[in-house]
N, C-alpha and C positions, 0 to 999 in steps of 0.2 A: 504493500500500500504506500501511496505518496503522502503528502502533507496531512497532518492530523489536526482536527478541530474539535471543539466542544460540541458544536452543533452544525448540521447541514440543513439548509432549507432548499427544498426542491420547488422551483418555480418562482420567477421574479415578478409575479403579478402583485397587485396592491396588497393583498393579504400576506403573501410571502414576505414582501419587503417590510410590512408592519411587524410581523413576527421577528424578523431579523433585527430590526431596530430595537425592539424591547429586550430581546435576548442579549444584545450587545450592551444595552444600558444596564443589564443585570450582571455584567462582567464576563459573559461567555465569549469565546473566540468562535466567530460564525463565518460560514461560507454559504453563499447563495449560488445555486446552479440553475441556469436558464437555457433551455434548448434553442430558443430563437436568437437572432442576432442583436436584439434590442430588449431592454427591460420593459416591463409594463403589463405583460399578459394581454388581457382584453381591454385594459385601460391604457391605450397606447395611441400616440399621434404619429402618422406616417404620411409621406408624400405619395399619393395614389395616382397622380398625373403630374407631369412637370409643371411646377409653379403653383400646385394646389395641394394643401395639406389638410388633414382632418383627423378627428377621432374615428378611427376606422371601424371599431367594434362598439364598445361602450361609449356613449356620447353626451350624457347629461350628468350633472352632479347635484346632489341634495343630501344623500344618506350618509356621506362621509362623516364619521363621528368627530365632533368638535374636540373631544379629548385626544384623539389621534392627531388632529391638526395641531393642537397645542403642544402635546408632549414631544412630537417629532419636529416641531418648529418648521412646519412645511412652508409657511409664508416667507420665512427667512430664506428658504431655498428656492423660491420662485413660484410657489403655488398661488394662483390668483383666480378666484371664482368670479364670474360675471353673471349678474342676475338676468334671467328671462322673465320680464315683468308681466307678460301677457299670455293668454291662452286662447287659441282659435280652434273652433270646431266647425267643419265644413261638410256639406253634402252636395251631391251632384245636381240637386234641384236649385241650388243657389242660396239656400238658407244657411245661416251661420250664427254662431255665438262668438263674440269677441269680448273677452273679459280682461280687465286690467287691475282689478282690486279696488277701484273707486266705487263707493257704495251707490251713488246716484247713477253712474254709467252702467254698472252691472245690473242694477235693478231694472233699468230701462231695457237692457238687452234681454233679460229674462221675460220682461213684460210683453215683448213681441210674440211670445209663445204661451204665456200663462200668467194670470194675475196673482197666483199664490206660490209658484214654484221658487221664487227667489227667497222668500221667507222660509220655505221648506228646506231650501238648500243650506241656508245659514244654520238651521237647527240640525240638519243632517251632518254638516261639517263639525258642529260642536260635538255631536255624538261620536264621530270618527276620531276627533282629537282626543277626547277623553279615553276611549278604548285604545287608541293608538299610543297614547302616553304610557298606559299600562304595559303594552307590548314593548315599547322602546325601553322601559325601565329594566327589562330583562336582557337587553342586547349585550351589555358588557358584563354579564354574569354567566358563569358556567351553569348550564342547566342541571337540575338535581337528578340523581340516579333514580330510575324507576323502582329499584329494589336494592336492599343491602347497602344503602348509603350510610355515611357517617353524619356527624353533627353539621358539617357544612352543607350537605344536601338537605338536611332537615331545615336549616335556616333559609336556604334558597326557596324551598317550597313554602315556608311560612311567609317570606317576603312577598311572593306572588299571591298567596292567599290573602295577606293583609291588604295588598293593593286592590284586590277584587272586592274586599269587604268595604273599602272606602267608597265604592260606587253605590249610588242609590239603586232602588229596585229597577227603575226603567233602564239605567245604564248597564246593570247586570244582564238584563234581558237583551239589550243591544249587543253586549259582549258575546253572549251565546249565539246570537244570530250571525254575527260576523265569523265566529269560529265554526259554526255548524250549519248555518243556513245557506240557502241558494241566493246568489246575487239578484235574480229576477224578483224574488219575494221582497227583498229590501228595496229595490228600485221602485216596484209598483206600490209599495206601502208609502213611500215618501213623495213621489212626483206624479204629475198628471200629464205633462207635455211630452210628446214623443221626442222632441228635440232635446230636452233636458235629460230624458231617460237615456238617449243615445250617448250624451256626454258622460254621464255617470257610468254607463256600461263600459265605455272605453277605458275607465280607470282600472278595470281588472285585467286588461289585455296584455301589457308589456311583458311581464314575467310569467304569465300563466299560459296553460294550454288546456282550456276548460270552457264549456258552455255556461250560459247564465243559469241553467237549471242544476248545476253541480253543487251539492252541499260542500261548504268550506271554501269555495272559490272566492268568496268575498274577502278572504284574508288579504288578498293583493291590495284592496283598498286601504287597509291599515298599514301594510308594509311601505306604501308610498305616501303615507300621510304623516310620517314621523321625522322627516328630514328637516334640514334648515341650512341656510347660507348666511354666514356672518350674523347669527342670532335671529334671523327672520324665519319663523316657524313655517313649515310647509312650502318654502320657496324652492324653486328649481332653477338651475343655471347651467352654464358651460364653464370651461376652464380656459383661460388665455393660453393659446398655443395648442389647445386640445387636451384630452384627458391624460395624455402623456405628461402634462404639467404636474399631475398628482404623483405619478410613479417616478418621474425623473427627480422630483423633490424628495421623495422617500428614499430613492437610491443615493442621492447626495448626502442626505442626513445619515444614512447607514454607513456610507464610506467614511464619514467624519468620525464615526464611532469605531472604526477599525474593521468593519465588515468587508470581506472580500466577495465581489460579485463577478461571476464568470458567465459570459454569454457563449452561445454556440457550444454548450456543454450538456447535451441530452443524457439523462439518466437511463440506464438500461435495467438496473437491478438494485434493490435495497438488500444489503448484505446482513446476514444473521449468523451469529456464532454463539453456541451454548444457550440458545433460546432468547438471545437479546440482539438488538440492532448493533451493528459494529461499523456501519458505513454504507457507501454506495459504489456501484461500478458504472462508469460512463459507457456509452456506446463505442467510444474509442478504445475501450479496454482498460483505461486508467481506473484504479481503485482509490477512493478517498476515505479515510477512517474518521469516525466520530461515534460517540456513544448515544447521541441524540440525532434523530432525523425528523424534521417537520415538513410535511408534504402539503404544498398548496395546490397540487394536482387533484383532480376529482377522485372521489373515494374508491370507485370501482377499479380504476386504473392503478391507483396507489396500492390497494390491498391485494387485488387479484392478479395484477401483472407485475408491477415493480417488486412487491413483496413475494407473492406467490401463495396460493391457497393452501399449499402443504404446511404452511406455518400457522394456519388459522383453524379454529374449531369448525367442524363440518356444518353445524347448524348456522353459525355465523355466516359462512360462505353462501349458503342457500338463501338466507335472508338478504344479504347484500346484493346478490344477483337480482332479487326482486325489487330493489330500490329503483323507483321510476324516474327516468331522465328524458326530458324533451320539452322544449318551449315553443317549437314550431315557428322560429324566428328567421327572417331573411333580412340582411342589412344591405343597403345601397348607399353609396356616396356619389354625389354628383358634382362635377366641376362645371361651373356656369360662367359664361362671358358677361352676363349682366344679371340684374335683379329679376327674379321670377315675379310675375304679376298675377294676382288672384282675380278670377272673373267675377267673383261675388262682391269684391270690394273696390276694384278699380284703383286709381291713384297712380302717380308717376314715380315719386321718390320713395325712399324707405319709409314705411309707416308702422304703426303699432302691430299690424299683422305679421310683419317680418321679424319683430323682436318677440317672438312667441313660440311656445310649443304648439304645433299645428297638427290637428288630427282630422283625417278624412274618414268619416264613418257615416253611413246612410241612416242607420237606426239600430236599436238594440238587437233587432232580428238579424241585422247584417252580421253581428258578431257570431250568433249561433249558426248562421249559414256558412260562414268562414270556417268555423270549427268542424261542422259536419263534412265539409269538403275535404279538409285536411285529414280528418279521421279516416276518410275513404281513400286516402293516398293521392289526392289531387290538390295542387296549390290553389288557395282561395282566389276566385276571380269573380268580382273584384275583391282585392284584399282590403283590409283595414290598414291605414298607414299613419304612423306617428312621425313627424318630421320637425327639424329645426334648421335654421339658416344661420349658423354661428358666425359667419364672416360679417354679418351686419353689425355685430357688436365687438368683433375681434378681427382687426385688419391685419393680423400677423399670419393669417391662414392662406393668403394668396399673395403672389408677387406683383400682380398688376392691379392698380387701383380700379375699382369698379367691377372687378370679378368677384365671384362668390363660390362657396361650397355649401352643399345641402346634405343633411343626413336623413335617411329614411329607414324606419323599422317597419317591416311588412309582416302582417299576421293574417291567417295562420298558414304556415308553409311546412308540410310534413317532412320529416327526415326520410321516411320510406315512401317511395312513389309507387303507384299502382302499375300493374301490367308489365313489370320488369323494367320500367323506365329508370334512367339514371340521371342524377342531378347534373353531371358534367355535360350531358347532351341536352338536357331540358333547360338549363340556365338561360341561354339566349332567348328562348321563347317566353319564359316567365318574366325575364327582365323587360322584354318588349311589351308584355301584357301590363305590367306595373306602370311603365312609362305612359302607355296609351291611356290608362285610367287616370293617372295624375294629370295628364294634359287636359282633361275635362275641367279640372279646377285651375290649372295654370296654362292658359292658352298659348303663351309664348315659350313654353318649356323647350320645344324642339329647336326653336330659333336660338336660344341661349345655351343649349347643351353642348359642352365641349367634350366631356368624357364621363364614363361611368366606372364604378367599381361595385361589383355584386358579390356578396358573400352568402351562399346558400347554407342551410343547416349543415350540410356535409363539409363545406368550406370552413365554417366556424369550428367544426370538430377537428379538421386537419390542421388548420392554421393556428388555432388558439387552445386546442385541447378541451373544447367545450363538448361534453358527451352528447351525441345525437343533436348537436347544436344547442344544447341547454345552457342558456346564459346564467343559470343559477347553480349549475353542477348537479341539480336534482330538483324535482318539482316541489314547489312551495305549497304543500297541501297538509291538512291537519295531522295525518299519521306520519309525516316526514319532517316534523318540526320539533323544536325544543329537545326533550330528552329522548327522542327517537331519531334524531338526525345525525348521521345516516343510519345509525343502529344504536339500540340502548347500550351496547357494550363498547361503543366508540363515541358516544355523545358528549363525553367530557374531554374530548380531544385526544386523550390517550387511547391507544388501540390495544387489542389483546396481546400484542408483542411488545415487551418492555423496551422503551427507548424510541418507539415510533408514534408520532402524533400527527393529527390532521389539523391543518390551519387554513383551509380554503372554504369556498362557498358551500361545499357539501356538508359542512358542519354548522352548528348553531352560530348566529341566527339565520344564516342562509345567504342568498344572492344579493346583488346590488353592490355598488362601490361604497362599502361601509368601513372597512378595516376592522370590524368587530370580531370576525372569526380569528384573524391574526392576533389581535389584542388579547383575546381570551386564551388562545392556545399558548401564547408566550407566558402569560401569568401561570397557567397550569404547568408548563415545562419548568419554569423557575421555581415553582413551589416543590415540584418533585426533585429537582436538581439539588436544592438546598437540604 
């Protein structure tokens, strides 16, 4: 074996870098191994066409824990979030909702579709906030063991229970609805306008692969309601220079703590001796020794491929194989020679609609139709699209003034295509279908389109290690969260093999650019180390 370390982190995504930083702060000698040529994992900025750069996979920020930002001094190392102040919801009939947070403006927007839905939405958001805060209070805590735990697990369970007890009767009911109920029931209970129902339905879509009738799918509403930017609760934004601004800052912070980061160093095997982890072997054949390995890679690949099921209990392997992974996501980046113009709004220069999260959704039934299509192995046509135009507020993304980049997340797009079709062959057709649909909302799209980058679910798996294209490493559903993520015997970050830990999105609290799994895993490792 070559150089020895106290700990090896597999994968230089945001959670892996978070873990490495905290381990180094705790006095450990740490090496991070990244198979790609650049750090960042899915939170990365790259030039996808000459003169055009973007967040090529993950593309918006909100959930990054302020504790991680503070502790790692990310702003000192160049992290700069930029607020997206507005939200735009469009349909092909020309109807839209453009919200900017101003009470009078937003009430008038809702009023075009319903006299009561604005007040209902305020009450709904208050309910989401209360329940979401309870959820967020557990993000930076190790989930309690389901059985056989110690005093720490008992205290964790008590804290969660006490948090729930502070809710009044109605709030407890709403809590149970979000955890166990179907989104369509919640939506129909609160709202009367089809337009507002479509807007709320879209909130379950980005990290989910579920219809509105699926119990527990409402959890996505909470997962995306607990973020903040610079203290502004529920705000969403971009990062100057792209999402790589987060991970490059994390990497710089780690290097200043003595962490060694190696790119183009793909791991082939996690090594075990006398029942304990003792290091890793790279695909090059090089072996690196360490008594601790923290894997930011998704749990199935980590445990069944890198480690090997021969080191794990048979029942654990069977359960892990059943861990559900897929988010049916397709990512497109557009290089544009000019600003896209929206048919529903008009206007010549940059307007509030351009400084917004932009969602193309016909109705809440559109989401169910897209789901059914993907479940049958056919890309949704038309898809639901969530987009941003980050270059409107970040001029560092393009080299020529007046040019732009646009990010698009398209749902639902299945990993497995029907009738033996393959994504490498079908990608041009699906891309053309998405662009033709988007052109109905943006009439000048073809005129300003310079280049495209399309990442299918298969591309997301191959390029970024996202299993079946799952942007969360595992579906965010009630039986795959908290003390069950990804398995009760690995939910506290330690695995059945001493010295091996999980620190990625496949562990609690799950996906999104939060840093929470990496933070929690590091605390557990340091506790065990000492």
